[in-house]
matplotlib code that plots the C-alpha trace (Angstrom):
import matplotlib.pyplot as plt

x = [16.9, 16.6, 13.7, 15.5, 18.6, 16.6, 14.9, 18.2, 19.8, 16.8, 17.0, 20.7, 20.0, 17.3, 19.6, 22.3, 19.9, 18.0, 19.2, 17.9, 16.8, 19.6, 21.3, 22.2, 23.9, 22.5, 18.8, 17.4, 14.4, 12.8, 13.4, 11.4, 8.7, 8.2, 7.2, 4.0, 1.8, -1.7, -2.3, -1.2, -3.3, -6.3, -5.8, -5.7, -8.7, -11.0, -10.6, -10.4, -13.5, -15.5, -18.9, -17.1, -15.8, -19.4, -18.6, -16.0, -18.1, -16.0, -16.2, -18.2, -17.2, -16.5, -14.1, -12.4, -11.9, -10.4, -8.0, -7.0, -6.4, -3.9, -2.2, -1.8, -0.2, 2.4, 3.1, 3.6, 5.9, 8.0, 7.2, 7.2, 4.4, 5.0, 4.3, 7.0, 4.8, 4.5, 0.8, -0.2, -3.4, -3.5, -6.7, -9.2, -11.9, -15.5, -15.7, -13.3, -16.1, -18.3, -21.2, -21.8, -24.9, -23.9, -20.1, -17.9, -14.2, -12.0, -8.3, -5.7, -3.3, 0.3, 3.3, 6.9, 10.2, 13.1, 15.4, 19.0, 20.7, 18.2, 15.7, 14.3, 13.0, 9.7, 7.8, 4.1, 2.2, -1.5, -4.9, -8.2, -9.3, -12.9, -16.0, -19.7, -21.1, -24.4, -27.7, -31.1, -31.7, -28.4, -26.6, -22.9, -21.0, -17.7, -15.7, -13.3, -12.1, -12.9, -10.6, -9.8, -7.6, -5.4, -5.3, -4.0, -1.6, -0.1, 0.3, 2.2, 4.4, 5.2, 6.2, 8.4, 10.2, 10.6, 12.2, 14.7, 15.4, 16.0, 18.4, 20.4, 18.9, 16.4, 15.3, 17.6, 14.6, 11.9, 8.5, 5.2, 2.5, -0.6, -4.1, -6.6, -10.1, -13.1, -12.3, -15.9, -17.4, -15.1, -11.4, -11.3, -8.5, -6.0, -7.0, -6.4, -3.0, -1.8, -3.2, -1.5, 1.4, 3.5, 6.5, 7.0, 5.2, 8.3, 10.2, 7.5, 8.8, 5.5, 2.4, 1.6, -2.1, -3.9, -7.6, -9.1, -6.6, -8.3, -10.8, -11.0, -12.8, -15.4, -13.8, -10.5, -11.8, -9.8, -6.5, -6.7, -3.0, -3.5, -3.6, -5.0, -2.5, -4.0, -2.1, 1.4, 2.7, 0.4, 3.0, 6.2, 7.1, 10.1, 7.7, 5.9, 9.2, 10.4, 7.1, 7.2, 10.8, 10.1, 7.1, 9.0, 11.8, 9.8, 6.1, 5.0, 1.5, -0.4, -0.3, -3.5, -3.7, -7.2, -8.5, -6.0, -8.0, -9.2, -12.5, -13.2, -16.5, -15.5, -12.9, -11.2, -8.1, -10.1, -11.8, -9.3, -6.8, -3.8, -5.6, -4.9, -1.2, -1.4, -3.1, 0.1, 2.3, 3.4, 3.8, 1.3, 0.3, -3.3, -3.4, -6.9, -8.6, -11.7, -15.3, -17.3, -20.8, -20.1, -18.8, -20.4, -22.7, -23.1, -21.7, -18.1, -16.9, -13.5, -14.5, -14.6, -11.0, -8.4, -5.7, -2.9, -3.5, -3.7, -0.4, 1.3, -0.1, 1.0, 4.5, 4.6, 3.8, 6.3, 9.1, 8.2, 8.4, 11.7, 13.2, 11.9, 13.3, 16.7, 17.7, 20.5, 18.4, 14.8, 12.3, 10.9, 7.8, 8.0, 8.3, 5.0]
y = [-35.3, -31.9, -31.0, -32.3, -30.3, -27.1, -27.5, -28.2, -25.1, -23.0, -24.2, -23.3, -19.8, -19.3, -20.2, -17.9, -15.0, -15.2, -15.0, -16.5, -14.5, -12.5, -13.5, -9.9, -8.7, -7.3, -7.6, -10.1, -10.9, -12.7, -9.8, -7.6, -10.2, -10.3, -6.6, -7.8, -8.5, -9.6, -6.6, -4.0, -5.7, -5.6, -2.0, -1.0, -3.2, -2.0, 1.5, 0.5, -1.8, 0.5, 2.0, 5.3, 4.0, 3.4, 0.2, 1.7, 1.6, 2.9, 6.6, 7.3, 9.5, 6.4, 5.0, 8.4, 8.3, 4.8, 6.0, 9.0, 6.6, 4.6, 7.8, 9.2, 5.9, 6.0, 9.7, 9.0, 6.0, 8.1, 5.8, 7.8, 8.1, 6.1, 9.0, 11.5, 14.4, 13.1, 12.3, 9.0, 8.9, 7.5, 9.3, 7.4, 9.4, 8.5, 7.7, 4.8, 3.1, 3.1, 0.7, 1.4, 3.2, 6.8, 6.1, 8.2, 9.1, 7.1, 6.5, 3.8, 4.5, 3.9, 3.9, 2.9, 1.9, 2.2, -0.7, -0.3, -2.2, -3.0, -0.1, -0.6, -4.1, -4.0, -6.3, -5.3, -6.2, -5.5, -5.5, -3.9, -1.0, -1.0, -3.0, -3.0, -0.1, 0.3, -1.4, 0.3, 0.1, 1.8, -1.3, -1.0, -3.8, -3.5, -5.9, -6.8, -9.9, -8.7, -7.0, -5.1, -8.1, -7.8, -4.0, -3.8, -6.7, -4.6, -1.7, -3.9, -5.3, -1.8, -0.8, -3.8, -3.1, 0.6, -0.5, -2.5, 0.6, 2.7, 0.0, 0.0, -3.3, -2.1, -4.4, -4.6, -4.4, -1.8, -2.5, -1.0, -1.1, -1.0, -0.5, -0.7, 0.6, -0.8, -4.5, -5.3, -3.7, -5.3, -5.1, -1.5, -0.1, -2.8, -2.6, 1.2, 0.6, -1.8, 0.4, 3.5, 2.0, 4.2, 1.9, -0.1, -3.4, -5.1, -4.2, -5.7, -9.0, -10.2, -9.3, -10.8, -10.1, -10.4, -10.7, -12.2, -13.7, -13.2, -16.0, -19.8, -21.7, -24.1, -26.9, -26.2, -26.0, -29.1, -27.6, -23.8, -23.4, -23.1, -20.6, -21.0, -20.0, -19.4, -19.0, -19.3, -21.5, -20.6, -18.2, -19.0, -22.3, -20.5, -18.2, -21.2, -22.8, -19.7, -19.5, -23.1, -22.9, -19.8, -21.4, -24.6, -22.7, -20.2, -20.6, -24.1, -23.3, -25.8, -24.3, -25.5, -25.2, -26.6, -23.6, -24.0, -26.8, -25.6, -27.3, -25.5, -23.7, -20.7, -19.5, -17.4, -17.0, -14.6, -12.8, -10.6, -7.9, -10.2, -11.2, -7.9, -8.4, -12.0, -10.9, -9.0, -12.1, -10.9, -13.8, -13.6, -15.3, -14.7, -15.3, -16.3, -17.9, -19.1, -18.0, -18.2, -17.6, -13.8, -13.3, -10.1, -9.8, -7.2, -9.7, -9.6, -7.6, -7.2, -9.2, -12.4, -12.1, -14.7, -12.2, -14.6, -16.7, -13.6, -12.4, -15.7, -15.5, -11.9, -13.0, -15.6, -13.1, -10.6, -13.2, -14.3, -10.6, -10.2, -13.2, -12.1, -8.6, -9.7, -12.8, -12.3, -13.0, -11.9, -14.6, -14.8, -15.9, -19.3, -19.1, -19.7]
z = [-17.9, -19.5, -17.2, -14.1, -15.0, -15.5, -12.2, -10.4, -11.9, -11.0, -7.5, -7.3, -8.7, -6.1, -3.3, -4.6, -5.2, -2.0, 1.6, 4.8, 7.8, 9.4, 12.6, 13.6, 10.5, 7.3, 6.9, 4.4, 2.4, 5.3, 7.6, 5.2, 4.8, 8.5, 8.4, 6.7, 9.8, 10.4, 12.6, 10.0, 7.4, 9.7, 10.5, 6.9, 5.9, 8.6, 7.1, 3.4, 3.6, 5.9, 5.1, 4.6, 1.2, 0.1, -1.6, -3.9, -7.1, -10.1, -10.4, -7.2, -4.3, -2.2, -4.8, -5.0, -1.2, -1.5, -4.2, -1.9, 0.9, -1.2, -2.6, 1.0, 2.1, -0.6, 0.1, 3.8, 3.1, 0.7, -2.2, -5.4, -8.0, -11.1, -13.4, -14.1, -13.2, -9.6, -9.9, -8.3, -10.3, -13.8, -14.9, -17.0, -18.9, -18.6, -22.3, -21.8, -19.9, -22.9, -22.7, -19.1, -17.8, -16.8, -16.9, -14.7, -14.9, -12.6, -11.9, -11.3, -8.4, -9.5, -7.2, -8.0, -6.6, -9.1, -9.4, -8.3, -11.1, -13.8, -13.5, -17.0, -16.1, -14.3, -11.9, -11.6, -8.5, -9.0, -7.2, -8.0, -5.8, -6.7, -5.6, -6.4, -4.4, -2.5, -3.1, -3.6, 0.2, 1.0, 2.1, 1.6, -0.2, 1.8, -0.4, 2.4, 0.6, -2.9, -3.3, -0.1, 0.9, -2.2, -2.0, 1.6, 1.0, -1.8, 0.6, 3.1, 0.4, -0.9, 2.7, 3.0, -0.3, 0.7, 4.0, 2.0, 0.0, 3.1, 4.3, 1.1, 0.0, -2.6, -5.5, -8.6, -10.9, -10.6, -8.9, -10.0, -7.4, -9.6, -8.0, -10.9, -11.0, -12.9, -12.4, -11.3, -14.4, -17.0, -16.2, -17.4, -15.3, -16.2, -19.9, -19.7, -18.2, -20.9, -23.6, -22.1, -20.2, -18.0, -18.7, -21.9, -21.9, -23.4, -20.3, -18.0, -16.6, -15.1, -13.3, -9.9, -9.5, -6.1, -6.1, -2.8, -0.4, 2.9, 3.2, 3.1, 0.4, 2.1, 0.1, 1.8, 5.4, 6.3, 5.0, 5.1, 4.5, 0.7, -2.1, -5.6, -8.3, -11.7, -15.0, -13.5, -16.3, -19.1, -20.6, -18.6, -17.0, -15.5, -13.6, -12.0, -11.2, -9.3, -7.5, -6.4, -5.2, -3.2, -1.5, -0.8, 0.8, 2.8, 3.3, 2.5, 1.5, -0.6, -4.1, -5.8, -9.6, -10.0, -11.8, -14.6, -15.9, -19.4, -18.8, -15.5, -15.9, -13.7, -16.3, -13.5, -15.7, -17.8, -15.0, -13.2, -14.1, -14.9, -18.1, -19.8, -19.2, -20.4, -23.6, -24.2, -23.6, -20.2, -17.7, -14.8, -11.6, -10.3, -6.5, -5.3, -2.2, -4.1, -3.7, -0.5, 0.7, 1.1, -2.4, -3.9, -0.9, 1.8, 4.2, 2.8, 5.8, 7.5, 10.6, 8.5, 7.2, 8.3, 9.0, 10.0, 6.9, 4.7, 6.1, 5.2, 1.7, 1.3, 2.4, -0.3, -2.9, -1.5, -1.4, -5.0, -6.2, -4.3, -6.1, -9.5, -8.9, -7.7, -9.7, -12.2, -15.3, -15.9, -16.4, -19.9, -21.6, -23.3, -27.1, -28.9]

ax = plt.figure().add_subplot(projection="3d")
ax.plot(x, y, z, "-o")
ax.set_aspect("equal")
plt.show()
C-alpha cells in the first residue's frame, strides 16, 4: 500500500508540474521538446563526426576542434559558460592523465542555464566529446554513435531549454550541459569534474548521462522503439519513478533495464561518465542503445544513425530533465 500511495502521489505531482502541448497560448514542455528534430541532429552530427575531427582522441588537434565546435554553438545560442570567468573550457592538465602514453592536456566543455527559482540546485546532463582517433593507416574513427549521438543530442536539448528561457519559461533549477573529455581512455573528464566541481556536488540533484543513442541493438531489431536505462534506481527509486512517468505520459518507448542485472558481464554501469557522479552518491541515469557491429570501428559513421529514433530518445531525456528541473521538490538519493 505504501508503494502504491507513493507512486500515485508521484504521478499527481508530475501532472501538476508538467503541462501538455499548447493550443495557441503559452508554450509548454512539449513545444520545446518538438524543437529537437531529426534534421537538426543530422546536421550537427555530419559535422561533429566528420573526418575533419580526426576521431576526437583526447588531447589531439581533432579533439580540440570538436571542443571548439561545442563552445561556438553555445556562444551562438547565448547560453553562458558555467565558469565565472566566462571560459567554456574546464582545462585538464596533461599530468591528470597519468598512466597514459604521451598524455596531452585536454578540456571539458561546460555551459550553463541558471535556474529561475532554485538556482543553487543543479541538474547535470552529460555526454563525452572524445572518441578513439585514427589508426596506423590513417583511417578515422568517426564515432558517430559513440558518442557523437549523445553530444549533439545535448546541444539540441540546450537549445530547447534556452528557447524556454527566451520565452520566460526557463527552468526553476539550474542546468549544466557537461561535455566531458577522456571517456574512452578511462573516464578522466568526468573524474576531473567531480574532483574539481564548478558547482558544489551536494547541490547536484542528478546526472543524466547520454552515451550512444543513435543506433539499434541487433537484439532489438523487432522493436526498435526502445532505450536501455542503466542505474536509474541504484541510488534513487524516485528518479526512476519520475523517468517512468515521463516516458508513459509523453514518449512511450520501451525502457529496458536488462543491464542493471548485477550478474551482467558487460558491467556497463561502471563504464561511462555517470559512474563518477554515482560514486559521489549523486543519482544517475545512463541512456544507451546497446552495442552493434560498428562499435569502436571505422564504420561508426553518421549515415548509419537512426535520426528519427534518436530524436525521440533525446526528447525523452529532455522531458525528464524538464520535470526534474521544475518539480516542487528535488529528488533525493535513497538513504543508505
